[in-house]
N, C-alpha and C positions, 0 to 999 in steps of 0.2 A: 795415451796415443795409440789405440789398438790397431790402427791401420798403418802405422809406421814401425820400423825396426829400431830397437835400441842398439846402436853400434857397440856399446860397451859389453853387450852379451855375446859378441862374436869373437871367434878366434882369428888369428892373422890369416889363415887360409880361407876362412869364411868371409873375411873382409875383402880378400883378393877376388873371390868369386862375385861378391856383391858389387864391387866397384867395376869389375869387368862387364857386368850386365848394364852398367851405366855408360859404358864406352871408355872408361878410364884405363890407363896402363897399370900393369901389375905393381910397379914400385910405389904407386900412390897409396896403396893399402898400408905400407910401412909408415908413410908420412902421417896418415890418419891415425894409425895405432899409437904413434909417438905422441900425437897431440892429445889423445883421450886417455891413454894409460900412463903416460910419463909426465906430461905437462899439465894434465888435468883440465883441458879445455872444456868449457861448458856449452859452446856454440860453434857452428861452422864459420861464423864471422872471424873467429880468432885464427883460423887456419890459413894464414896469409901466403903460404907457399903453394896453395892450391888456386887454380883459376877461379874467378868469380862465377863462371858458368858451372863449373863442377860443384862449387859450394851450394849454388842454388838448386842444382839437381839433387844433391844429397839432402838438402833441407826439405825437399818435396816428398821424399820417401823414407827418411830416417830421422832419428833424434838422438840426443846424447843425454843420458841420465846424469844427474849431478847430486852431490851430497847436500842434504838439507838438514842443518842442525836446528832442531827445535828448542833444545835446552841443554845445559851442561852443569855439572857439579864438580867442584874442586875440593880435594881432601884437605884437612887442616895442615898436613905436612907439605902439601903442594906437590907431592910426587905422583898423584893419581888424578885423572880427570875422567869423569863418566859423561858420555854423550847420549842424547836421545835423537836418533835420526828418523826423519819422516820419509816414508816411501810414497810412490806415486799413486798407490791405491788407497792411501789414508792410513795404512798400517804403520807401526813404529817399531824400531829395534834399538837396543842399547849396546854400546861399545865402550871400551876403556882404553885410555892412554896411560902408560906407566913409564916412569923414569927409573932406570937402573944404572949401576956404576959401569955396566958394559955397553950402555946405549939406551935407546928408547924402543918400547914395544907397544903393539896394538893388539888388544883382545877383541875379536869381532864375533858377531852372531852369524849363523848360517841358516837359521830358520826363524820365522815368526812363531814363537811358542815352541813346544817340544812334545812329542808323544811318548817319551821313554818313561816318564812317571817316577823318576828317582826320588826317594824320600828326603834327600838332603838338599834339593834344588828348588829354587823359585821359578825357574824357566818353564817347567812343565805343569804349573798349577792349573792353567786353563787349557791344556792340551795343545795340539799342533793346529795352527791356522793355515800356514802354507810354507813352502820352501822359498828361500831367497834365490834369485838368479846370481850368476857369477858377477855381473855388473853391479848388483846391489851390495854384494860383499865388498867388491873393490872400492865402491864409493865410500864405505866406512873408513877405509885406510886413507883414501885421498882427502876426505873431510877432516880427519884428525891431523894430517900433515899440514893442510892449509890453515887450520885454526891455530895450531901450536907454532907453526913455522919451524918445526923440528922434523928431521928425517926419521921415519920409522924403519929401523934396521932388523927388527924381529917381529914376526907375526905369530899370534897364538889364536887358533880356532877353538876357543873355549867359552865363547859367549853363549847366548841362548841358542838351543837347538843341538842336535846330534849331527855333526859334519858328515859322518858316513851314511846317515839316512838320506842325505842330499848329495850323494856321491859324485855324480857327473858335474854338477855345478861347482862343487868344492874343488874337484880336480882341475876344472877349467880355470878357476880363480888362481890356483897355485901355479899353473903353467903361464898364465898371463902376468902375474905379479913378479915372477922370477925372470921373465923374458928380457932381452936386451932393449926392447921397445917399451918395457914396463918400468916398475920401480926397482928392479934388479935386486930384490931381496933374495939372499942365498937360500937354497933348499935346506941347508943345515941350520938355518935360523928360523925355520917354520915348524911349529908344533901343532899337530892335529890330535884332538881329543876324541875319545870314544868311550861309551859305557860298556862296550863289548859286543858289537855286531860282528860275530866271527866270520861269516862269509865275506863281508866287506873288508875286514882286516886282511884276509888272505888275498883278496883282489888288489888291495893297496900294496901288499908285499910284492905281488907280481909286477907292479909298475917299477920296482927297484929304484925308487926315489929315496935319497938319503934324508928323509924327513924324520923328525922326532915324533914317535907315537906315544901319547899319554893315555893310559888306560885308567878309567875311574873304577878302581877295584873296591875299596871301602870295607871289605870283609874278606877273611881268609877261608871261609867255608860256605857251602851252598845254602844251608838253612838260613844263615844270617844274611847272606847276600841276596837271597830271594826276597827278603823283606825290604832291603835298602835299595836294591837295583833290580827291578822286576824283570828286565830282559834276561837275567840270569836263569830264569825258569826255562827259557828257550835255549840259551847257550850257557850251560853250566861251567863252572870254573875249570874243570879238566879240559874241556874243548877250548876255552879261552886261553889257557896256558899253552896248549899245543899250537894255537894260531900265533901267539906272541913269540914263542920260540922260533917258529918258522919265519916270522917277520924279522926278527933279529938276525937270523942266519942269512936271509935273502938281501937285507939292506946293510948289514954290518953296523946297525944303529942300536944303541942301548934303549930298552923300553923304560919309560917312566911310569911307575904305578902310583896313581894318586890315591891317598888313603886319608879321608876326612875322619878325624877322631871325634866321636860323639860320646859325651859323658854317660857312662853306665850302659852303653850299647855295644861298642866294638873296641873299647880301650883297655880291656883287661890284659893282665900279663900273659894269660894263655892265648889270647888273640895275637899278641906280638910274637910269641914263640911259633905259633901256627903259621903266621905270615912269613917268618924267617925260613921255616922248613919248606913252605910252598914255593918260594922264589930262589931257594938255594941252587947255585950252579947256573942260574940264568943270567944273561947279559942284561942287567936291569938296575934300576935305581928307585928308591921309595921316597916319595914326596909326602911327608906327613903334614896335614892341614888341620889345625884346630877348627872344628866346624864353625862356620860363620852363621850368625843368627838369621833365620827365616821365620818370621812370626807364625805363619800358617803351618810350618812343619813342627814347631815345638821342640827343637833340638838345641843343645848347648854344648860348648867345648869343655874338655876336661881342664884341670888345673895345669899350669906350666910344669909342675913337678911330675904329674902323671904323664904328660907328653914326653918329657925328657926320659923318664923311666921306660916308656914304650919304645922310644928310639934306641936306647941302649940294648934292650932285649932283641930287637930286630938286628942290630949290628953284630950281635954275638954269633949270628949265623953267616957272617961274612957278606952281609947285604949293605950296600951304601945307602944311607938314609939321611935326609935333611928335613928340617922343619921349615915350612914355607914362610917367608917374610910377609907379614900382613901388609897389604896395600889396599886402601880404599874401603875398608869395612865401615868407616864412619859415614860414607855416602852410598852405602849398599852397592858397592862396585867390586866386592871381593868374590872369591870363588863360590859359586852357587847362588849368588844374590841377584844376578841379572834376570829380568822378567819382562813379560809383555805388559806394557802400561797403557792406560787410556789417557791420552794427553789432553789437558784442559785447553780447548781452543782459545787462542788469544792470550793465554797465560803468560808466555814469554820467558818463563823460568822453569827449571827442572823441579818436578814434584819430589822433594826430598829435604833432608835436614840442612844441607848447604847448597847454595846455588849461585850461579853467575848468569849474566845475560849472554845469550848466544853472540859470538863474534867479538866479545870484549877482549882486548889484548891481554896476554898473560903477563 
């Protein structure tokens, strides 16, 4: 609908201005915001506390995007569901719902594809197609909540795409979804991932929002990280560590360093010791991830014994480290496995090893 505005892409102040131009009073914007961001209304007909005249005027110049679940897969353990969401221009993105003992979380995409080219990840195999709008990101969370009937209390921006490469829309999403008229997810319950865009990390630090920053590190030195995370050639580890220290100081939040262990590549004892020395004294935590299989990347995880040995060596340097609990690897929903898919029109099921029909009750 190129000639109409998607209200889900507007902030509250922008909604106020938009409605004022239609002759509506300022407080109507808050009502509309609650309908679309909190109640998940798909049409103006549902907004029964607005006059019919105002609803008709809105429908003439605006529209409301809504989540379109094309397919979904449920893991064997039932603790993870992967969704394929259709966008209005025919593109698709993947998102994941995860059950934890502390509540439910959604991992969403911020771009269609990705241009970072990390060796461990499926998301960038075909490069970047386009950024998502804040409304398209929000729709992934709403769609997951509607389908599962569960409240999403934790948000993870770790799906396809680099969130800080789509900075403005990502920040708009965070402000909308934490707002009183939104889903009221706490800032401390939101994790934003980055492969190391140093200027954007510093920009985010200046916002002074108590978000959790997760940095995809994957290597303790520049030569190795250059091969695994190409953006390191532009923003090497020394610059990245400086920005991370500043972020921790500005926000008071501990940095999470993601480290995917690849057999024979970055899992040696000397890598663990080097990592420990690199992070020593920093307000940080290391999340060790046995690399998840991505056929095109040709990577494999180390043995559990090697992972545990690596963890112990990191901890010797006073660094807190955990091994991430595997969720959704059997449905290609784990870290690094989300990708841009071509959806078979009319298929009705998720292209994968396990699938359910969209909308089927859990």
